PDB file with one MODEL, atoms N, CA, C and O in Angstrom:
MODEL        1
ATOM      1  N   MET A   1      50.360  11.472 -44.397  1.00  0.00           N
ATOM      2  CA  MET A   1      51.615  12.159 -44.588  1.00  0.00           C
ATOM      3  C   MET A   1      52.572  11.302 -45.419  1.00  0.00           C
ATOM      4  O   MET A   1      53.393  11.834 -46.165  1.00  0.00           O
ATOM      5  N   LYS A   2      52.469   9.995 -45.294  1.00  0.00           N
ATOM      6  CA  LYS A   2      53.335   9.084 -46.045  1.00  0.00           C
ATOM      7  C   LYS A   2      53.112   9.234 -47.552  1.00  0.00           C
ATOM      8  O   LYS A   2      54.068   9.194 -48.327  1.00  0.00           O
ATOM      9  N   ILE A   3      51.856   9.404 -47.967  1.00  0.00           N
ATOM     10  CA  ILE A   3      51.552   9.583 -49.393  1.00  0.00           C
ATOM     11  C   ILE A   3      52.193  10.873 -49.901  1.00  0.00           C
ATOM     12  O   ILE A   3      52.701  10.918 -51.021  1.00  0.00           O
ATOM     13  N   LEU A   4      52.170  11.910 -49.085  1.00  0.00           N
ATOM     14  CA  LEU A   4      52.764  13.184 -49.478  1.00  0.00           C
ATOM     15  C   LEU A   4      54.277  13.057 -49.642  1.00  0.00           C
ATOM     16  O   LEU A   4      54.852  13.637 -50.563  1.00  0.00           O
ATOM     17  N   LEU A   5      54.916  12.309 -48.763  1.00  0.00           N
ATOM     18  CA  LEU A   5      56.375  12.164 -48.820  1.00  0.00           C
ATOM     19  C   LEU A   5      56.829  11.155 -49.865  1.00  0.00           C
ATOM     20  O   LEU A   5      57.750  11.429 -50.634  1.00  0.00           O
ATOM     21  N   ASP A   6      56.192   9.993 -49.897  1.00  0.00           N
ATOM     22  CA  ASP A   6      56.651   8.892 -50.755  1.00  0.00           C
ATOM     23  C   ASP A   6      55.897   8.758 -52.069  1.00  0.00           C
ATOM     24  O   ASP A   6      56.395   8.130 -53.003  1.00  0.00           O
ATOM     25  N   GLY A   7      54.708   9.337 -52.156  1.00  0.00           N
ATOM     26  CA  GLY A   7      53.876   9.143 -53.336  1.00  0.00           C
ATOM     27  C   GLY A   7      53.040   7.870 -53.196  1.00  0.00           C
ATOM     28  O   GLY A   7      52.992   7.263 -52.126  1.00  0.00           O
ATOM     29  N   PHE A   8      52.383   7.474 -54.286  1.00  0.00           N
ATOM     30  CA  PHE A   8      51.581   6.246 -54.259  1.00  0.00           C
ATOM     31  C   PHE A   8      51.602   5.598 -55.632  1.00  0.00           C
ATOM     32  O   PHE A   8      51.892   6.247 -56.637  1.00  0.00           O
ATOM     33  N   LEU A   9      51.290   4.310 -55.662  1.00  0.00           N
ATOM     34  CA  LEU A   9      51.294   3.544 -56.895  1.00  0.00           C
ATOM     35  C   LEU A   9      49.897   3.521 -57.492  1.00  0.00           C
ATOM     36  O   LEU A   9      48.945   3.080 -56.848  1.00  0.00           O
ATOM     37  N   PHE A  10      49.776   4.002 -58.734  1.00  0.00           N
ATOM     38  CA  PHE A  10      48.500   4.010 -59.452  1.00  0.00           C
ATOM     39  C   PHE A  10      48.431   2.743 -60.281  1.00  0.00           C
ATOM     40  O   PHE A  10      49.154   2.587 -61.265  1.00  0.00           O
ATOM     41  N   LYS A  11      47.541   1.826 -59.867  1.00  0.00           N
ATOM     42  CA  LYS A  11      47.424   0.541 -60.563  1.00  0.00           C
ATOM     43  C   LYS A  11      46.451   0.668 -61.731  1.00  0.00           C
ATOM     44  O   LYS A  11      45.342   1.179 -61.574  1.00  0.00           O
ATOM     45  N   ARG A  12      46.866   0.208 -62.878  1.00  0.00           N
ATOM     46  CA  ARG A  12      46.045   0.246 -64.090  1.00  0.00           C
ATOM     47  C   ARG A  12      45.078  -0.926 -64.107  1.00  0.00           C
ATOM     48  O   ARG A  12      45.346  -1.973 -63.517  1.00  0.00           O
ATOM     49  N   GLU A  13      43.954  -0.746 -64.785  1.00  0.00           N
ATOM     50  CA  GLU A  13      42.978  -1.824 -64.914  1.00  0.00           C
ATOM     51  C   GLU A  13      43.489  -2.903 -65.851  1.00  0.00           C
ATOM     52  O   GLU A  13      43.288  -4.095 -65.614  1.00  0.00           O
ATOM     53  N   GLU A  14      44.156  -2.473 -66.925  1.00  0.00           N
ATOM     54  CA  GLU A  14      44.725  -3.449 -67.851  1.00  0.00           C
ATOM     55  C   GLU A  14      46.059  -3.946 -67.312  1.00  0.00           C
ATOM     56  O   GLU A  14      46.948  -3.147 -67.017  1.00  0.00           O
ATOM     57  N   ARG A  15      46.198  -5.224 -67.186  1.00  0.00           N
ATOM     58  CA  ARG A  15      47.425  -5.802 -66.628  1.00  0.00           C
ATOM     59  C   ARG A  15      48.639  -5.575 -67.523  1.00  0.00           C
ATOM     60  O   ARG A  15      49.771  -5.569 -67.038  1.00  0.00           O
ATOM     61  N   LYS A  16      48.417  -5.389 -68.828  1.00  0.00           N
ATOM     62  CA  LYS A  16      49.526  -5.202 -69.763  1.00  0.00           C
ATOM     63  C   LYS A  16      50.206  -3.849 -69.559  1.00  0.00           C
ATOM     64  O   LYS A  16      51.393  -3.693 -69.848  1.00  0.00           O
ATOM     65  N   GLN A  17      49.443  -2.868 -69.056  1.00  0.00           N
ATOM     66  CA  GLN A  17      50.017  -1.540 -68.851  1.00  0.00           C
ATOM     67  C   GLN A  17      50.736  -1.482 -67.507  1.00  0.00           C
ATOM     68  O   GLN A  17      50.303  -2.080 -66.522  1.00  0.00           O
ATOM     69  N   LYS A  18      51.843  -0.746 -67.493  1.00  0.00           N
ATOM     70  CA  LYS A  18      52.662  -0.621 -66.308  1.00  0.00           C
ATOM     71  C   LYS A  18      51.989   0.276 -65.264  1.00  0.00           C
ATOM     72  O   LYS A  18      51.329   1.253 -65.618  1.00  0.00           O
ATOM     73  N   ASP A  19      52.156  -0.053 -63.983  1.00  0.00           N
ATOM     74  CA  ASP A  19      51.673   0.812 -62.912  1.00  0.00           C
ATOM     75  C   ASP A  19      52.514   2.090 -62.892  1.00  0.00           C
ATOM     76  O   ASP A  19      53.676   2.091 -63.297  1.00  0.00           O
ATOM     77  N   ILE A  20      51.907   3.167 -62.418  1.00  0.00           N
ATOM     78  CA  ILE A  20      52.581   4.468 -62.404  1.00  0.00           C
ATOM     79  C   ILE A  20      52.778   4.926 -60.964  1.00  0.00           C
ATOM     80  O   ILE A  20      51.849   4.877 -60.158  1.00  0.00           O
ATOM     81  N   LEU A  21      53.998   5.373 -60.642  1.00  0.00           N
ATOM     82  CA  LEU A  21      54.264   5.956 -59.334  1.00  0.00           C
ATOM     83  C   LEU A  21      53.936   7.446 -59.410  1.00  0.00           C
ATOM     84  O   LEU A  21      54.549   8.185 -60.180  1.00  0.00           O
ATOM     85  N   ILE A  22      52.973   7.879 -58.612  1.00  0.00           N
ATOM     86  CA  ILE A  22      52.556   9.275 -58.568  1.00  0.00           C
ATOM     87  C   ILE A  22      53.214   9.926 -57.357  1.00  0.00           C
ATOM     88  O   ILE A  22      52.995   9.502 -56.222  1.00  0.00           O
ATOM     89  N   GLN A  23      54.016  10.950 -57.597  1.00  0.00           N
ATOM     90  CA  GLN A  23      54.636  11.701 -56.509  1.00  0.00           C
ATOM     91  C   GLN A  23      54.044  13.100 -56.489  1.00  0.00           C
ATOM     92  O   GLN A  23      54.087  13.819 -57.487  1.00  0.00           O
ATOM     93  N   LEU A  24      53.486  13.482 -55.336  1.00  0.00           N
ATOM     94  CA  LEU A  24      52.792  14.757 -55.222  1.00  0.00           C
ATOM     95  C   LEU A  24      53.756  15.936 -55.099  1.00  0.00           C
ATOM     96  O   LEU A  24      53.429  17.049 -55.511  1.00  0.00           O
ATOM     97  N   LEU A  25      54.930  15.700 -54.541  1.00  0.00           N
ATOM     98  CA  LEU A  25      55.949  16.742 -54.415  1.00  0.00           C
ATOM     99  C   LEU A  25      57.226  16.284 -55.091  1.00  0.00           C
ATOM    100  O   LEU A  25      57.585  15.108 -55.027  1.00  0.00           O
ATOM    101  N   ASP A  26      57.912  17.219 -55.741  1.00  0.00           N
ATOM    102  CA  ASP A  26      59.164  16.905 -56.424  1.00  0.00           C
ATOM    103  C   ASP A  26      60.328  17.338 -55.530  1.00  0.00           C
ATOM    104  O   ASP A  26      60.551  18.532 -55.326  1.00  0.00           O
ATOM    105  N   TYR A  27      61.066  16.362 -55.000  1.00  0.00           N
ATOM    106  CA  TYR A  27      62.188  16.664 -54.119  1.00  0.00           C
ATOM    107  C   TYR A  27      63.511  16.726 -54.872  1.00  0.00           C
ATOM    108  O   TYR A  27      64.469  17.319 -54.376  1.00  0.00           O
ATOM    109  N   SER A  28      63.584  16.132 -56.050  1.00  0.00           N
ATOM    110  CA  SER A  28      64.865  16.058 -56.756  1.00  0.00           C
ATOM    111  C   SER A  28      65.226  17.361 -57.465  1.00  0.00           C
ATOM    112  O   SER A  28      66.328  17.874 -57.273  1.00  0.00           O
ATOM    113  N   GLU A  29      64.333  17.900 -58.270  1.00  0.00           N
ATOM    114  CA  GLU A  29      64.652  19.091 -59.055  1.00  0.00           C
ATOM    115  C   GLU A  29      63.858  20.318 -58.612  1.00  0.00           C
ATOM    116  O   GLU A  29      63.996  21.396 -59.191  1.00  0.00           O
ATOM    117  N   ALA A  30      63.050  20.152 -57.613  1.00  0.00           N
ATOM    118  CA  ALA A  30      62.250  21.257 -57.055  1.00  0.00           C
ATOM    119  C   ALA A  30      61.453  21.986 -58.131  1.00  0.00           C
ATOM    120  O   ALA A  30      61.565  23.203 -58.272  1.00  0.00           O
ATOM    121  N   LYS A  31      60.659  21.254 -58.880  1.00  0.00           N
ATOM    122  CA  LYS A  31      59.786  21.841 -59.909  1.00  0.00           C
ATOM    123  C   LYS A  31      58.364  22.000 -59.384  1.00  0.00           C
ATOM    124  O   LYS A  31      57.400  21.873 -60.139  1.00  0.00           O
ATOM    125  N   ASN A  32      58.239  22.273 -58.113  1.00  0.00           N
ATOM    126  CA  ASN A  32      56.930  22.446 -57.508  1.00  0.00           C
ATOM    127  C   ASN A  32      56.378  23.829 -57.837  1.00  0.00           C
ATOM    128  O   ASN A  32      57.134  24.762 -58.106  1.00  0.00           O
ATOM    129  N   ILE A  33      55.060  23.950 -57.812  1.00  0.00           N
ATOM    130  CA  ILE A  33      54.390  25.225 -58.053  1.00  0.00           C
ATOM    131  C   ILE A  33      53.803  25.692 -56.721  1.00  0.00           C
ATOM    132  O   ILE A  33      53.012  24.982 -56.099  1.00  0.00           O
ATOM    133  N   TYR A  34      54.195  26.882 -56.294  1.00  0.00           N
ATOM    134  CA  TYR A  34      53.749  27.451 -55.025  1.00  0.00           C
ATOM    135  C   TYR A  34      52.781  28.597 -55.296  1.00  0.00           C
ATOM    136  O   TYR A  34      53.018  29.432 -56.168  1.00  0.00           O
ATOM    137  N   LYS A  35      51.693  28.623 -54.541  1.00  0.00           N
ATOM    138  CA  LYS A  35      50.722  29.720 -54.620  1.00  0.00           C
ATOM    139  C   LYS A  35      50.317  30.093 -53.196  1.00  0.00           C
ATOM    140  O   LYS A  35      50.096  29.221 -52.356  1.00  0.00           O
ATOM    141  N   ILE A  36      50.222  31.380 -52.934  1.00  0.00           N
ATOM    142  CA  ILE A  36      49.737  31.860 -51.643  1.00  0.00           C
ATOM    143  C   ILE A  36      48.459  32.641 -51.896  1.00  0.00           C
ATOM    144  O   ILE A  36      48.416  33.529 -52.748  1.00  0.00           O
ATOM    145  N   VAL A  37      47.418  32.299 -51.145  1.00  0.00           N
ATOM    146  CA  VAL A  37      46.111  32.933 -51.313  1.00  0.00           C
ATOM    147  C   VAL A  37      45.767  33.648 -50.014  1.00  0.00           C
ATOM    148  O   VAL A  37      45.989  33.125 -48.923  1.00  0.00           O
ATOM    149  N   ASN A  38      45.222  34.847 -50.149  1.00  0.00           N
ATOM    150  CA  ASN A  38      44.866  35.663 -49.002  1.00  0.00           C
ATOM    151  C   ASN A  38      43.352  35.810 -48.925  1.00  0.00           C
ATOM    152  O   ASN A  38      42.714  36.169 -49.915  1.00  0.00           O
ATOM    153  N   GLN A  39      42.772  35.537 -47.760  1.00  0.00           N
ATOM    154  CA  GLN A  39      41.350  35.766 -47.487  1.00  0.00           C
ATOM    155  C   GLN A  39      40.418  35.027 -48.442  1.00  0.00           C
ATOM    156  O   GLN A  39      39.510  35.641 -49.004  1.00  0.00           O
ATOM    157  N   MET A  40      40.616  33.742 -48.637  1.00  0.00           N
ATOM    158  CA  MET A  40      39.740  32.958 -49.510  1.00  0.00           C
ATOM    159  C   MET A  40      38.674  32.253 -48.670  1.00  0.00           C
ATOM    160  O   MET A  40      38.994  31.605 -47.674  1.00  0.00           O
ATOM    161  N   ALA A  41      37.418  32.380 -49.069  1.00  0.00           N
ATOM    162  CA  ALA A  41      36.317  31.749 -48.344  1.00  0.00           C
ATOM    163  C   ALA A  41      36.286  30.255 -48.634  1.00  0.00           C
ATOM    164  O   ALA A  41      36.397  29.830 -49.784  1.00  0.00           O
ATOM    165  N   ILE A  42      36.134  29.465 -47.574  1.00  0.00           N
ATOM    166  CA  ILE A  42      36.058  28.008 -47.686  1.00  0.00           C
ATOM    167  C   ILE A  42      34.722  27.570 -47.098  1.00  0.00           C
ATOM    168  O   ILE A  42      34.408  27.892 -45.952  1.00  0.00           O
ATOM    169  N   LEU A  43      33.940  26.839 -47.881  1.00  0.00           N
ATOM    170  CA  LEU A  43      32.644  26.367 -47.413  1.00  0.00           C
ATOM    171  C   LEU A  43      32.764  24.921 -46.967  1.00  0.00           C
ATOM    172  O   LEU A  43      33.274  24.075 -47.702  1.00  0.00           O
ATOM    173  N   GLY A  44      32.296  24.644 -45.771  1.00  0.00           N
ATOM    174  CA  GLY A  44      32.280  23.297 -45.209  1.00  0.00           C
ATOM    175  C   GLY A  44      31.052  23.204 -44.326  1.00  0.00           C
ATOM    176  O   GLY A  44      29.947  23.533 -44.759  1.00  0.00           O
ATOM    177  N   TYR A  45      31.233  22.759 -43.088  1.00  0.00           N
ATOM    178  CA  TYR A  45      30.119  22.795 -42.139  1.00  0.00           C
ATOM    179  C   TYR A  45      29.710  24.234 -41.858  1.00  0.00           C
ATOM    180  O   TYR A  45      28.542  24.535 -41.612  1.00  0.00           O
ATOM    181  N   GLU A  46      30.705  25.112 -41.900  1.00  0.00           N
ATOM    182  CA  GLU A  46      30.451  26.540 -41.778  1.00  0.00           C
ATOM    183  C   GLU A  46      31.425  27.283 -42.683  1.00  0.00           C
ATOM    184  O   GLU A  46      32.422  26.712 -43.124  1.00  0.00           O
ATOM    185  N   ARG A  47      31.151  28.520 -42.955  1.00  0.00           N
ATOM    186  CA  ARG A  47      32.008  29.318 -43.843  1.00  0.00           C
ATOM    187  C   ARG A  47      33.199  29.839 -43.045  1.00  0.00           C
ATOM    188  O   ARG A  47      33.032  30.414 -41.970  1.00  0.00           O
ATOM    189  N   ARG A  48      34.403  29.634 -43.579  1.00  0.00           N
ATOM    190  CA  ARG A  48      35.617  30.118 -42.929  1.00  0.00           C
ATOM    191  C   ARG A  48      36.427  30.924 -43.928  1.00  0.00           C
ATOM    192  O   ARG A  48      36.426  30.642 -45.126  1.00  0.00           O
ATOM    193  N   ILE A  49      37.114  31.927 -43.415  1.00  0.00           N
ATOM    194  CA  ILE A  49      37.986  32.740 -44.259  1.00  0.00           C
ATOM    195  C   ILE A  49      39.336  32.865 -43.557  1.00  0.00           C
ATOM    196  O   ILE A  49      39.550  33.807 -42.794  1.00  0.00           O
ATOM    197  N   PRO A  50      40.242  31.930 -43.807  1.00  0.00           N
ATOM    198  CA  PRO A  50      41.566  32.046 -43.188  1.00  0.00           C
ATOM    199  C   PRO A  50      42.357  33.207 -43.798  1.00  0.00           C
ATOM    200  O   PRO A  50      42.093  33.626 -44.925  1.00  0.00           O
ATOM    201  N   ASP A  51      43.319  33.713 -43.045  1.00  0.00           N
ATOM    202  CA  ASP A  51      44.117  34.843 -43.518  1.00  0.00           C
ATOM    203  C   ASP A  51      45.039  34.461 -44.665  1.00  0.00           C
ATOM    204  O   ASP A  51      45.258  35.266 -45.570  1.00  0.00           O
ATOM    205  N   GLY A  52      45.574  33.271 -44.649  1.00  0.00           N
ATOM    206  CA  GLY A  52      46.476  32.844 -45.716  1.00  0.00           C
ATOM    207  C   GLY A  52      46.485  31.343 -45.893  1.00  0.00           C
ATOM    208  O   GLY A  52      46.391  30.596 -44.920  1.00  0.00           O
ATOM    209  N   ILE A  53      46.599  30.895 -47.144  1.00  0.00           N
ATOM    210  CA  ILE A  53      46.708  29.464 -47.458  1.00  0.00           C
ATOM    211  C   ILE A  53      47.867  29.297 -48.426  1.00  0.00           C
ATOM    212  O   ILE A  53      47.952  29.999 -49.434  1.00  0.00           O
ATOM    213  N   LEU A  54      48.760  28.364 -48.114  1.00  0.00           N
ATOM    214  CA  LEU A  54      49.869  28.047 -49.007  1.00  0.00           C
ATOM    215  C   LEU A  54      49.533  26.755 -49.735  1.00  0.00           C
ATOM    216  O   LEU A  54      49.324  25.712 -49.116  1.00  0.00           O
ATOM    217  N   TYR A  55      49.485  26.843 -51.070  1.00  0.00           N
ATOM    218  CA  TYR A  55      49.242  25.685 -51.914  1.00  0.00           C
ATOM    219  C   TYR A  55      50.564  25.260 -52.548  1.00  0.00           C
ATOM    220  O   TYR A  55      51.321  26.098 -53.038  1.00  0.00           O
ATOM    221  N   VAL A  56      50.838  23.960 -52.535  1.00  0.00           N
ATOM    222  CA  VAL A  56      51.992  23.404 -53.239  1.00  0.00           C
ATOM    223  C   VAL A  56      51.451  22.355 -54.202  1.00  0.00           C
ATOM    224  O   VAL A  56      50.868  21.356 -53.782  1.00  0.00           O
ATOM    225  N   ASN A  57      51.647  22.589 -55.493  1.00  0.00           N
ATOM    226  CA  ASN A  57      51.126  21.714 -56.551  1.00  0.00           C
ATOM    227  C   ASN A  57      49.618  21.502 -56.430  1.00  0.00           C
ATOM    228  O   ASN A  57      49.114  20.411 -56.697  1.00  0.00           O
ATOM    229  N   GLY A  58      48.916  22.535 -56.034  1.00  0.00           N
ATOM    230  CA  GLY A  58      47.460  22.472 -55.931  1.00  0.00           C
ATOM    231  C   GLY A  58      46.933  21.892 -54.642  1.00  0.00           C
ATOM    232  O   GLY A  58      45.718  21.807 -54.461  1.00  0.00           O
ATOM    233  N   LEU A  59      47.817  21.488 -53.734  1.00  0.00           N
ATOM    234  CA  LEU A  59      47.404  20.919 -52.453  1.00  0.00           C
ATOM    235  C   LEU A  59      47.530  21.974 -51.353  1.00  0.00           C
ATOM    236  O   LEU A  59      48.594  22.574 -51.199  1.00  0.00           O
ATOM    237  N   PRO A  60      46.462  22.210 -50.586  1.00  0.00           N
ATOM    238  CA  PRO A  60      46.564  23.187 -49.497  1.00  0.00           C
ATOM    239  C   PRO A  60      47.357  22.569 -48.336  1.00  0.00           C
ATOM    240  O   PRO A  60      46.837  21.723 -47.608  1.00  0.00           O
ATOM    241  N   LEU A  61      48.606  22.993 -48.169  1.00  0.00           N
ATOM    242  CA  LEU A  61      49.464  22.387 -47.151  1.00  0.00           C
ATOM    243  C   LEU A  61      49.548  23.197 -45.869  1.00  0.00           C
ATOM    244  O   LEU A  61      49.741  22.626 -44.795  1.00  0.00           O
ATOM    245  N   VAL A  62      49.404  24.532 -45.957  1.00  0.00           N
ATOM    246  CA  VAL A  62      49.504  25.383 -44.770  1.00  0.00           C
ATOM    247  C   VAL A  62      48.339  26.355 -44.759  1.00  0.00           C
ATOM    248  O   VAL A  62      48.111  27.073 -45.733  1.00  0.00           O
ATOM    249  N   VAL A  63      47.596  26.379 -43.650  1.00  0.00           N
ATOM    250  CA  VAL A  63      46.509  27.337 -43.461  1.00  0.00           C
ATOM    251  C   VAL A  63      46.889  28.202 -42.267  1.00  0.00           C
ATOM    252  O   VAL A  63      47.177  27.682 -41.190  1.00  0.00           O
ATOM    253  N   SER A  64      46.891  29.532 -42.454  1.00  0.00           N
ATOM    254  CA  SER A  64      47.363  30.442 -41.408  1.00  0.00           C
ATOM    255  C   SER A  64      46.273  31.416 -40.984  1.00  0.00           C
ATOM    256  O   SER A  64      45.496  31.906 -41.803  1.00  0.00           O
ATOM    257  N   GLU A  65      46.238  31.681 -39.697  1.00  0.00           N
ATOM    258  CA  GLU A  65      45.396  32.719 -39.110  1.00  0.00           C
ATOM    259  C   GLU A  65      46.324  33.678 -38.396  1.00  0.00           C
ATOM    260  O   GLU A  65      47.008  33.281 -37.452  1.00  0.00           O
ATOM    261  N   PHE A  66      46.366  34.920 -38.817  1.00  0.00           N
ATOM    262  CA  PHE A  66      47.216  35.922 -38.194  1.00  0.00           C
ATOM    263  C   PHE A  66      46.352  36.774 -37.273  1.00  0.00           C
ATOM    264  O   PHE A  66      45.379  37.390 -37.707  1.00  0.00           O
ATOM    265  N   LYS A  67      46.715  36.799 -36.018  1.00  0.00           N
ATOM    266  CA  LYS A  67      45.960  37.575 -35.035  1.00  0.00           C
ATOM    267  C   LYS A  67      46.722  38.849 -34.705  1.00  0.00           C
ATOM    268  O   LYS A  67      47.952  38.866 -34.672  1.00  0.00           O
ATOM    269  N   SER A  68      45.982  39.893 -34.466  1.00  0.00           N
ATOM    270  CA  SER A  68      46.576  41.165 -34.106  1.00  0.00           C
ATOM    271  C   SER A  68      46.847  41.189 -32.602  1.00  0.00           C
ATOM    272  O   SER A  68      46.064  40.656 -31.817  1.00  0.00           O
ATOM    273  N   ALA A  69      47.937  41.797 -32.214  1.00  0.00           N
ATOM    274  CA  ALA A  69      48.242  41.957 -30.800  1.00  0.00           C
ATOM    275  C   ALA A  69      47.352  43.032 -30.182  1.00  0.00           C
ATOM    276  O   ALA A  69      47.194  43.090 -28.963  1.00  0.00           O
ATOM    277  N   ILE A  70      46.772  43.882 -31.027  1.00  0.00           N
ATOM    278  CA  ILE A  70      45.890  44.957 -30.575  1.00  0.00           C
ATOM    279  C   ILE A  70      44.456  44.576 -30.943  1.00  0.00           C
ATOM    280  O   ILE A  70      44.191  44.154 -32.069  1.00  0.00           O
ATOM    281  N   ALA A  71      43.552  44.724 -30.009  1.00  0.00           N
ATOM    282  CA  ALA A  71      42.147  44.445 -30.303  1.00  0.00           C
ATOM    283  C   ALA A  71      41.642  45.448 -31.340  1.00  0.00           C
ATOM    284  O   ALA A  71      42.113  46.585 -31.379  1.00  0.00           O
ATOM    285  N   LYS A  72      40.697  45.044 -32.170  1.00  0.00           N
ATOM    286  CA  LYS A  72      40.187  45.905 -33.242  1.00  0.00           C
ATOM    287  C   LYS A  72      39.606  47.205 -32.697  1.00  0.00           C
ATOM    288  O   LYS A  72      39.789  48.262 -33.301  1.00  0.00           O
ATOM    289  N   GLU A  73      38.902  47.141 -31.554  1.00  0.00           N
ATOM    290  CA  GLU A  73      38.308  48.343 -30.984  1.00  0.00           C
ATOM    291  C   GLU A  73      39.400  49.317 -30.558  1.00  0.00           C
ATOM    292  O   GLU A  73      39.276  50.520 -30.786  1.00  0.00           O
ATOM    293  N   GLN A  74      40.457  48.820 -29.949  1.00  0.00           N
ATOM    294  CA  GLN A  74      41.562  49.678 -29.519  1.00  0.00           C
ATOM    295  C   GLN A  74      42.260  50.290 -30.729  1.00  0.00           C
ATOM    296  O   GLN A  74      42.619  51.467 -30.704  1.00  0.00           O
ATOM    297  N   LEU A  75      42.451  49.524 -31.762  1.00  0.00           N
ATOM    298  CA  LEU A  75      43.090  50.021 -32.973  1.00  0.00           C
ATOM    299  C   LEU A  75      42.261  51.140 -33.592  1.00  0.00           C
ATOM    300  O   LEU A  75      42.806  52.157 -34.022  1.00  0.00           O
ATOM    301  N   PHE A  76      40.941  50.954 -33.636  1.00  0.00           N
ATOM    302  CA  PHE A  76      40.036  51.949 -34.223  1.00  0.00           C
ATOM    303  C   PHE A  76      40.103  53.266 -33.438  1.00  0.00           C
ATOM    304  O   PHE A  76      40.247  54.339 -34.024  1.00  0.00           O
ATOM    305  N   THR A  77      39.999  53.171 -32.122  1.00  0.00           N
ATOM    306  CA  THR A  77      40.019  54.396 -31.315  1.00  0.00           C
ATOM    307  C   THR A  77      41.382  55.080 -31.395  1.00  0.00           C
ATOM    308  O   THR A  77      41.450  56.309 -31.376  1.00  0.00           O
ATOM    309  N   THR A  78      42.452  54.321 -31.482  1.00  0.00           N
ATOM    310  CA  THR A  78      43.784  54.898 -31.599  1.00  0.00           C
ATOM    311  C   THR A  78      43.929  55.663 -32.915  1.00  0.00           C
ATOM    312  O   THR A  78      44.471  56.768 -32.936  1.00  0.00           O
ATOM    313  N   LEU A  79      43.446  55.076 -34.011  1.00  0.00           N
ATOM    314  CA  LEU A  79      43.568  55.716 -35.318  1.00  0.00           C
ATOM    315  C   LEU A  79      42.658  56.928 -35.464  1.00  0.00           C
ATOM    316  O   LEU A  79      43.061  57.933 -36.050  1.00  0.00           O
ATOM    317  N   VAL A  80      41.450  56.850 -34.947  1.00  0.00           N
ATOM    318  CA  VAL A  80      40.467  57.917 -35.148  1.00  0.00           C
ATOM    319  C   VAL A  80      40.676  59.077 -34.182  1.00  0.00           C
ATOM    320  O   VAL A  80      40.594  60.236 -34.590  1.00  0.00           O
ATOM    321  N   PHE A  81      40.941  58.793 -32.924  1.00  0.00           N
ATOM    322  CA  PHE A  81      40.961  59.841 -31.908  1.00  0.00           C
ATOM    323  C   PHE A  81      42.358  60.306 -31.508  1.00  0.00           C
ATOM    324  O   PHE A  81      42.487  61.040 -30.528  1.00  0.00           O
ATOM    325  N   SER A  82      43.400  59.911 -32.222  1.00  0.00           N
ATOM    326  CA  SER A  82      44.719  60.394 -31.840  1.00  0.00           C
ATOM    327  C   SER A  82      45.067  61.675 -32.531  1.00  0.00           C
ATOM    328  O   SER A  82      46.151  62.217 -32.316  1.00  0.00           O
TER     329      SER A  82
ENDMDL
END
């Protein structure tokens, strides 16, 4: 979390070149790029499809699962047989 808040120092191989401070989020002028993705499949140990992912500057910062208060079977019978 510290890297996300403070950034990190990118050290160059050549000593003559200056090190660069890399900041992942822009707090001063708010020039961040926000993207929200719905139902994107993620492959890892198993396949997951979260309901929503919020990306800030290409970093997935928030993963959301929205659950229904009504069970799917109850919703189906309510819609079809009412």
